[in-house]
LOVOGU-558830 format. One record per residue (C-alpha): residue number from 1; residue in three letters; x, z, y. Coordinates in pm, 1 decimal, always signed. Layout:
rec num: NUM	residu: ala	x: X	z: Z	y: Y;
...
// end
This chain:
rec num: 1	residu: met	x: -1040.5	z: -8548.3	y: +4754.0;
rec num: 2	residu: leu	x: -1301.8	z: -8415.4	y: +4989.7;
rec num: 3	residu: thr	x: -1081.4	z: -8214.1	y: +5225.0;
rec num: 4	residu: gln	x: -776.0	z: -8307.6	y: +5424.9;
rec num: 5	residu: leu	x: -434.4	z: -8175.2	y: +5330.6;
rec num: 6	residu: ser	x: -322.5	z: -8133.5	y: +5690.1;
rec num: 7	residu: glu	x: -433.5	z: -7778.8	y: +5764.8;
rec num: 8	residu: asp	x: -204.9	z: -7505.5	y: +5898.1;
rec num: 9	residu: lys	x: +43.4	z: -7361.5	y: +5649.5;
rec num: 10	residu: met	x: -45.6	z: -7015.6	y: +5518.7;
rec num: 11	residu: glu	x: +177.6	z: -6724.6	y: +5610.5;
rec num: 12	residu: ile	x: +181.9	z: -6620.4	y: +5242.1;
rec num: 13	residu: asp	x: +379.2	z: -6813.2	y: +4977.6;
rec num: 14	residu: gln	x: +104.3	z: -6889.3	y: +4725.3;
rec num: 15	residu: lys	x: +356.5	z: -7049.6	y: +4490.4;
rec num: 16	residu: ser	x: +536.2	z: -6714.5	y: +4452.9;
rec num: 17	residu: leu	x: +208.7	z: -6539.3	y: +4369.5;
rec num: 18	residu: leu	x: +123.2	z: -6800.4	y: +4106.6;
rec num: 19	residu: lys	x: +472.0	z: -6760.5	y: +3959.9;
rec num: 20	residu: tyr	x: +416.3	z: -6382.4	y: +3945.6;
rec num: 21	residu: phe	x: +98.1	z: -6432.6	y: +3741.7;
rec num: 22	residu: asn	x: +237.5	z: -6701.0	y: +3509.5;
rec num: 23	residu: glu	x: +587.1	z: -6562.7	y: +3453.4;
rec num: 24	residu: tyr	x: +524.3	z: -6187.0	y: +3460.6;
rec num: 25	residu: leu	x: +164.1	z: -6070.4	y: +3426.4;
rec num: 26	residu: leu	x: +61.2	z: -6321.4	y: +3160.3;
rec num: 27	residu: ile	x: +377.8	z: -6299.3	y: +2948.7;
rec num: 28	residu: gly	x: +388.0	z: -6033.7	y: +2676.7;
rec num: 29	residu: glu	x: +674.8	z: -5810.6	y: +2569.8;
rec num: 30	residu: asn	x: +756.4	z: -6062.8	y: +2296.2;
rec num: 31	residu: gly	x: +797.1	z: -6341.3	y: +2555.3;
rec num: 32	residu: leu	x: +482.4	z: -6525.6	y: +2452.4;
rec num: 33	residu: thr	x: +177.8	z: -6594.7	y: +2668.8;
rec num: 34	residu: ile	x: -88.8	z: -6323.0	y: +2640.8;
rec num: 35	residu: gly	x: -354.9	z: -6487.5	y: +2857.8;
rec num: 36	residu: gln	x: -446.7	z: -6789.2	y: +3064.0;
rec num: 37	residu: leu	x: -512.4	z: -6808.9	y: +3436.6;
rec num: 38	residu: leu	x: -817.2	z: -7032.5	y: +3483.5;
rec num: 39	residu: asn	x: -885.9	z: -6993.5	y: +3855.5;
rec num: 40	residu: ile	x: -726.8	z: -6822.3	y: +4153.5;
rec num: 41	residu: thr	x: -855.8	z: -6794.3	y: +4509.6;
rec num: 42	residu: phe	x: -676.9	z: -6638.4	y: +4805.6;
rec num: 43	residu: thr	x: -843.6	z: -6487.1	y: +5111.5;
rec num: 44	residu: ser	x: -695.5	z: -6520.5	y: +5457.5;
rec num: 45	residu: pro	x: -394.6	z: -6290.1	y: +5495.8;
rec num: 46	residu: ser	x: -405.9	z: -6006.5	y: +5745.7;
rec num: 47	residu: leu	x: -98.0	z: -5851.7	y: +5903.1;
rec num: 48	residu: ile	x: -74.5	z: -5478.0	y: +5828.8;
rec num: 49	residu: asp	x: +265.3	z: -5391.1	y: +5980.1;
rec num: 50	residu: gln	x: +411.1	z: -5622.5	y: +6244.9;
rec num: 51	residu: asp	x: +759.3	z: -5466.0	y: +6243.8;
rec num: 52	residu: lys	x: +803.5	z: -5484.9	y: +5865.4;
rec num: 53	residu: gln	x: +605.6	z: -5812.2	y: +5828.5;
rec num: 54	residu: ile	x: +374.3	z: -5659.6	y: +5563.7;
rec num: 55	residu: tyr	x: +60.4	z: -5856.3	y: +5484.5;
rec num: 56	residu: gln	x: -255.0	z: -5787.5	y: +5286.2;
rec num: 57	residu: ile	x: -425.8	z: -6069.9	y: +5098.0;
rec num: 58	residu: gly	x: -718.8	z: -6071.8	y: +4860.0;
rec num: 59	residu: val	x: -670.6	z: -6249.8	y: +4528.5;
rec num: 60	residu: asp	x: -971.0	z: -6336.9	y: +4311.0;
rec num: 61	residu: thr	x: -884.5	z: -6456.9	y: +3960.5;
rec num: 62	residu: thr	x: -1049.1	z: -6572.1	y: +3640.7;
rec num: 63	residu: met	x: -838.6	z: -6518.4	y: +3328.4;
rec num: 64	residu: thr	x: -900.2	z: -6538.2	y: +2956.1;
rec num: 65	residu: phe	x: -734.2	z: -6333.0	y: +2682.8;
rec num: 66	residu: pro	x: -740.2	z: -6378.2	y: +2305.2;
rec num: 67	residu: ser	x: -794.0	z: -6005.7	y: +2249.1;
rec num: 68	residu: lys	x: -863.1	z: -5675.5	y: +2419.9;
rec num: 69	residu: asp	x: -505.2	z: -5565.0	y: +2342.1;
rec num: 70	residu: ala	x: -364.9	z: -5866.7	y: +2528.6;
rec num: 71	residu: met	x: -582.6	z: -5788.6	y: +2829.6;
rec num: 72	residu: met	x: -477.3	z: -5422.7	y: +2824.9;
rec num: 73	residu: glu	x: -110.6	z: -5527.5	y: +2814.8;
rec num: 74	residu: met	x: -165.0	z: -5723.1	y: +3137.4;
rec num: 75	residu: val	x: -354.3	z: -5431.1	y: +3295.5;
rec num: 76	residu: ala	x: -64.8	z: -5197.4	y: +3211.0;
rec num: 77	residu: lys	x: +173.4	z: -5432.2	y: +3393.1;
rec num: 78	residu: val	x: -50.5	z: -5429.9	y: +3699.9;
rec num: 79	residu: glu	x: -61.7	z: -5049.3	y: +3697.2;
rec num: 80	residu: thr	x: +317.1	z: -5018.9	y: +3681.7;
// end
């Protein structure tokens, strides 16, 4: 390991975002996996609304899909 694991905790729960990708976006209507998340990177969160505690965070991903239809199924989930 090249970096220390003692940095400040992020204000965003990255585990919940990973769960969202793995258990919702990349699971098809038939319950089977439609793609694979290869890489995910988060930017620093920025507070948008102090009163409601709403944050904005950039998420950069690399995913693979076995077919165009599988990818479009994931895109449809993102749009809804």
